C-alpha positions as CSV (number, residue, x, y, z in Angstrom):
1,M,-25.1,-23.3,3.3
2,N,-24.3,-25.9,0.6
3,E,-25.0,-23.8,-2.4
4,P,-21.7,-22.5,-4.0
5,A,-20.9,-18.8,-3.6
6,P,-22.0,-16.6,-6.5
7,I,-19.4,-15.3,-8.9
8,I,-19.1,-11.6,-9.5
9,Y,-17.5,-11.3,-12.9
10,I,-16.1,-7.9,-13.9
11,C,-15.4,-7.2,-17.6
12,Y,-15.0,-4.4,-20.0
13,N,-13.9,-4.3,-23.7
14,R,-11.6,-7.3,-24.3
15,I,-13.6,-10.0,-26.0
16,N,-10.7,-12.5,-26.4
17,H,-9.7,-12.3,-22.7
18,I,-13.3,-12.7,-21.7
19,K,-13.8,-15.8,-23.8
20,K,-10.6,-17.5,-22.4
21,S,-11.5,-16.4,-18.9
22,I,-15.1,-17.7,-19.0
23,N,-14.1,-21.0,-20.6
24,S,-11.6,-21.6,-17.8
25,I,-14.3,-21.0,-15.2
26,K,-16.7,-23.4,-17.0
27,K,-14.0,-26.2,-16.7
28,N,-14.7,-26.2,-12.9
29,K,-17.2,-28.9,-12.0
30,L,-18.9,-26.5,-9.6
31,S,-19.7,-24.0,-12.4
32,K,-22.9,-25.9,-13.2
33,K,-24.1,-25.3,-9.6
34,T,-22.8,-21.7,-9.5
35,K,-24.7,-18.5,-10.2
36,I,-22.7,-16.0,-12.2
37,N,-23.3,-12.2,-12.1
38,I,-21.6,-10.4,-15.0
39,F,-21.0,-6.7,-14.7
40,L,-20.0,-5.3,-18.1
41,D,-18.7,-1.7,-18.0
42,G,-20.0,0.9,-20.5
43,P,-18.0,2.4,-23.3
44,K,-15.3,5.0,-22.6
45,N,-15.2,6.3,-26.2
46,K,-16.6,5.6,-29.7
47,S,-14.1,2.9,-30.4
48,D,-15.4,1.0,-27.4
49,V,-19.0,0.8,-28.6
50,K,-18.5,-1.9,-31.3
51,K,-16.3,-3.9,-28.9
52,I,-19.0,-3.8,-26.2
53,I,-21.8,-4.7,-28.5
54,Q,-19.8,-7.7,-29.6
55,I,-19.2,-8.7,-26.0
56,R,-22.9,-8.3,-25.1
57,K,-23.8,-10.8,-27.9
58,Y,-21.2,-13.2,-26.6
59,L,-22.4,-12.9,-22.9
60,K,-26.0,-13.6,-23.9
61,K,-24.9,-17.0,-25.4
62,I,-22.9,-18.2,-22.3
63,R,-24.1,-21.4,-20.8
64,G,-22.7,-23.8,-18.2
65,F,-23.8,-22.0,-15.0
66,K,-26.7,-22.6,-12.7
67,S,-28.0,-19.1,-13.6
68,K,-26.6,-16.0,-15.3
69,K,-27.4,-12.3,-14.8
70,I,-25.8,-9.6,-16.9
71,F,-25.6,-6.0,-15.6
72,L,-24.9,-3.6,-18.4
73,R,-23.4,-0.2,-17.4
74,K,-24.8,2.5,-19.7
75,K,-21.8,4.7,-18.9
76,N,-18.2,3.9,-18.2
77,F,-17.8,3.4,-14.5
78,G,-14.1,2.6,-14.5
79,T,-12.7,-0.5,-12.8
80,K,-12.8,1.0,-9.2
81,K,-16.4,2.0,-9.3
82,N,-17.6,-1.0,-11.3
83,I,-16.0,-3.5,-8.8
84,I,-17.0,-1.8,-5.6
85,N,-20.6,-1.1,-6.9
86,A,-20.9,-4.8,-8.1
87,I,-19.7,-6.3,-4.8
88,N,-22.0,-4.0,-2.7
89,F,-24.9,-4.9,-5.0
90,I,-24.4,-8.7,-4.7
91,F,-23.9,-8.5,-0.9
92,K,-27.4,-7.1,-0.6
93,K,-28.6,-10.6,-1.3
94,Y,-25.7,-13.0,-0.6
95,D,-23.3,-13.4,2.4
96,R,-20.3,-14.4,0.4
97,A,-18.9,-14.1,-3.1
98,I,-16.1,-15.0,-5.5
99,I,-14.7,-12.1,-7.6
100,I,-13.1,-12.7,-11.0
101,E,-11.9,-10.1,-13.5
102,D,-11.8,-10.6,-17.3
103,D,-8.0,-11.0,-17.6
104,L,-7.9,-14.0,-15.3
105,I,-7.6,-17.7,-16.2
106,V,-8.6,-19.9,-13.3
107,S,-7.7,-23.5,-12.6
108,K,-10.2,-26.4,-12.8
109,Y,-10.3,-26.5,-9.0
110,F,-10.4,-22.7,-8.3
111,L,-14.1,-22.7,-7.4
112,T,-13.7,-25.8,-5.2
113,F,-10.8,-24.1,-3.3
114,M,-12.8,-20.8,-2.8
115,N,-15.9,-22.5,-1.7
116,Q,-14.1,-24.8,0.8
117,C,-12.3,-21.9,2.3
118,L,-15.5,-19.7,2.5
119,K,-17.2,-22.5,4.4
120,V,-14.4,-23.7,6.7
121,Y,-13.2,-20.2,7.7
122,E,-16.6,-18.5,7.8
123,N,-16.5,-18.0,11.5
124,E,-12.8,-17.1,11.7
125,K,-13.5,-13.4,11.7
126,K,-9.8,-12.4,11.5
127,I,-9.7,-13.9,8.0
128,F,-10.8,-11.2,5.6
129,H,-9.7,-12.4,2.2
130,I,-9.1,-15.6,0.2
131,N,-6.5,-15.3,-2.6
132,G,-6.5,-17.4,-5.8
133,W,-3.0,-16.3,-6.9
134,S,0.0,-17.3,-4.8
135,Y,3.7,-16.2,-4.6
136,P,6.3,-18.5,-6.3
137,F,8.0,-19.1,-2.9
138,M,4.8,-20.4,-1.4
139,K,5.3,-23.8,-3.1
140,K,8.1,-24.5,-0.5
141,S,5.6,-24.3,2.3
142,L,4.6,-27.5,4.1
143,D,1.0,-26.3,4.2
144,D,-1.6,-26.2,1.4
145,I,-3.2,-23.2,2.9
146,N,-1.0,-20.3,4.3
147,F,-1.6,-17.0,5.9
148,L,-0.3,-13.5,5.4
149,G,-1.5,-10.0,6.0
150,S,-1.4,-8.9,2.3
151,M,-4.1,-9.5,-0.3
152,N,-4.0,-10.1,-4.0
153,C,-7.0,-9.3,-6.3
154,W,-6.4,-11.9,-9.0
155,G,-9.4,-14.1,-8.4
156,W,-10.5,-13.9,-4.7
157,A,-13.3,-14.3,-2.3
158,T,-14.7,-12.8,0.9
159,W,-17.8,-12.6,3.1
160,K,-20.3,-9.8,3.4
161,N,-19.5,-9.1,7.0
162,R,-15.8,-8.6,6.2
163,W,-16.5,-6.4,3.2
164,S,-18.7,-4.2,5.3
165,F,-15.5,-2.8,6.9
166,L,-14.3,-1.4,3.6
167,I,-12.7,2.1,4.0
168,T,-12.5,4.2,0.8
169,N,-11.9,7.6,2.5
170,E,-8.4,8.6,1.5
171,K,-8.2,11.5,4.0
172,Y,-9.1,9.2,6.9
173,L,-6.5,6.6,5.9
174,I,-3.7,9.1,5.3
175,S,-4.3,10.7,8.7
176,N,-4.6,7.4,10.6
177,F,-1.4,5.7,9.3
178,S,1.7,6.3,11.4
179,K,5.1,6.1,9.8
180,K,5.5,2.6,11.2
181,N,2.0,1.7,9.9
182,I,3.1,2.8,6.4
183,H,6.3,0.8,6.7
184,N,4.5,-2.4,7.6
185,F,1.6,-1.7,5.1
186,N,4.3,-1.4,2.4
187,I,5.6,-4.9,3.3
188,F,8.5,-3.5,5.3
189,S,9.0,-0.7,2.8
190,S,9.7,-3.1,0.0
191,M,6.6,-1.8,-1.9
192,N,4.8,1.5,-2.0
193,H,1.2,0.7,-1.6
194,F,0.5,3.7,0.6
195,E,1.5,6.0,-2.3
196,Q,-1.5,4.6,-4.2
197,I,-3.8,6.0,-1.5
198,I,-2.2,9.4,-1.8
199,R,-2.5,9.3,-5.6
200,N,-6.2,8.3,-5.4
201,K,-6.7,11.4,-3.2
202,K,-4.9,13.6,-5.8
203,K,-7.0,12.0,-8.6
204,T,-3.9,10.8,-10.4
205,L,-4.9,7.2,-9.9
206,S,-8.2,5.4,-9.6
207,S,-7.6,2.1,-7.8
208,W,-9.9,0.0,-5.6
209,A,-7.7,-2.8,-4.4
210,V,-5.4,-0.6,-2.2
211,F,-8.4,0.4,-0.1
212,W,-9.4,-3.2,0.5
213,H,-5.8,-3.9,1.4
214,A,-5.7,-0.9,3.8
215,T,-9.0,-2.1,5.3
216,I,-7.6,-5.5,6.0
217,F,-4.4,-4.0,7.4
218,K,-6.3,-1.5,9.7
219,N,-8.3,-4.5,11.1
220,N,-5.2,-6.7,11.6
221,G,-6.9,-9.1,9.2
222,I,-5.4,-12.2,7.7
223,C,-5.5,-13.4,4.0
224,I,-5.4,-17.0,2.8
225,Y,-2.9,-18.1,0.1
226,P,-3.0,-21.5,-1.6
227,K,0.3,-23.3,-1.8
228,Y,0.1,-23.2,-5.6
229,P,-1.4,-20.5,-7.8
230,L,-5.0,-21.2,-9.0
231,V,-5.1,-18.1,-11.2
232,K,-3.1,-16.8,-14.1
233,N,-3.2,-13.2,-15.2
234,I,-3.2,-12.8,-19.0
235,G,-3.6,-9.0,-18.9
236,F,0.1,-8.1,-19.3
237,D,-0.2,-7.8,-23.1
238,G,-0.8,-4.1,-23.2
239,S,-4.6,-4.5,-23.7
240,G,-5.5,-3.1,-20.3
241,R,-4.0,-1.2,-17.4
242,M,-1.3,-3.8,-16.8
243,S,2.1,-3.3,-18.5
244,S,5.4,-5.1,-18.6
245,R,6.6,-2.6,-15.9
246,H,4.2,-4.1,-13.4
247,K,4.6,-7.7,-14.6
248,Y,4.6,-10.4,-11.9
249,K,5.3,-14.1,-12.4
250,S,1.9,-15.6,-13.1
251,N,1.7,-19.3,-13.6
252,L,-1.3,-21.6,-12.9
253,N,-1.4,-25.0,-11.3
254,N,-4.2,-27.2,-12.7
255,N,-3.3,-30.2,-10.6
256,F,-3.7,-28.7,-7.1
257,R,-6.9,-30.3,-6.1
258,D,-6.7,-32.1,-2.7
259,F,-6.4,-29.2,-0.3
260,K,-5.4,-30.0,3.3
261,L,-7.1,-27.4,5.5
262,N,-4.9,-25.5,8.0
263,L,-6.6,-24.5,11.2
264,E,-3.4,-23.0,12.8
265,I,-4.3,-19.4,11.7
266,F,-1.5,-16.9,12.2
267,K,0.7,-14.7,10.0
268,N,3.7,-16.8,9.2
269,K,6.9,-14.8,9.9
270,K,8.9,-17.0,7.6
271,L,6.5,-16.4,4.8
272,M,6.4,-12.6,5.6
273,N,10.1,-12.5,5.2
274,A,9.9,-14.4,1.9
275,E,7.3,-11.9,0.7
276,F,9.7,-9.0,1.7
277,N,12.5,-10.7,-0.2
278,Y,10.3,-11.3,-3.2
279,Y,9.7,-7.5,-3.6
280,I,13.1,-6.2,-2.5
281,M,14.8,-8.2,-5.3
282,R,13.2,-5.8,-7.8
283,K,15.1,-2.8,-6.3
284,S,18.4,-1.3,-7.3
285,I,21.4,-1.9,-5.0
286,I,20.9,1.5,-3.4
287,G,17.1,0.8,-3.1
288,K,17.8,-2.5,-1.4
289,L,20.2,-0.9,1.1
290,L,17.8,1.9,2.0
291,T,15.0,-0.6,2.5
292,Y,17.1,-2.8,4.8
293,I,18.0,0.3,6.8
294,K,14.3,1.1,7.2
295,K,13.4,-2.5,8.2
296,I,16.1,-2.5,10.9
297,Y,15.1,1.0,12.1
298,F,11.4,0.2,12.5
299,S,12.1,-3.1,14.1
300,F,13.2,-1.2,17.2
301,F,9.8,0.7,17.6
């Protein structure tokens, strides 16, 4: 299949973010050969109506893609429902897709990287997810393409047959995660991803990414990380759900273009430890101590 994977573009009420994001995608040479499917969520309140009308006008004028389809939500779906619904819809027709949200700026070679990985690793069923963003420590790797068990949703891609495993049943996940599962899922207790599943069940949080992460984990799946980040998140300005409390270092490398493929597919323990250290550094001294104790404790079981 030589045709580039279609883009699923998720957007809501931030016109300036959308313009910057779309313009960055159009700088990719492959954009002119790529079909873009735009899913614009509906208004949540009266103040949203004018914003969304303005965005609809802008979206109709967009050029630079092989084709463009705009799906307008009459009601507000919310991010979780909008994304899952959009991916399920596109996978009725296509066997792979690239997903970009409206607060993401992508590099000039983002589409090239995604399409190369989708093609080369198509039959490597243990690979579930291709990340566009990458950890700062990844630049020290000797490989251009690296493998971990965790996913990131800042510009990513997958295949229909992997997405078909998606589990969104909170009760099932909660009852099928052992204490050690939770520890490993939480990146050796340095994070608290599992709490997001519990909060979704309690209806105090509506998040989709944690379910895809849990699905990959339950299937012992592997995620691809580029050596350098091909995505920058511009949503930490208070305009959306992101806040400074959740801020991650988000730089973008516009020169990473000649990707050397890596066919030695395994979760790199050195990088897994680097990921653990990346998150544990955010904790207090007591938090770090307790996390190290948990890591040592579960290493014996």
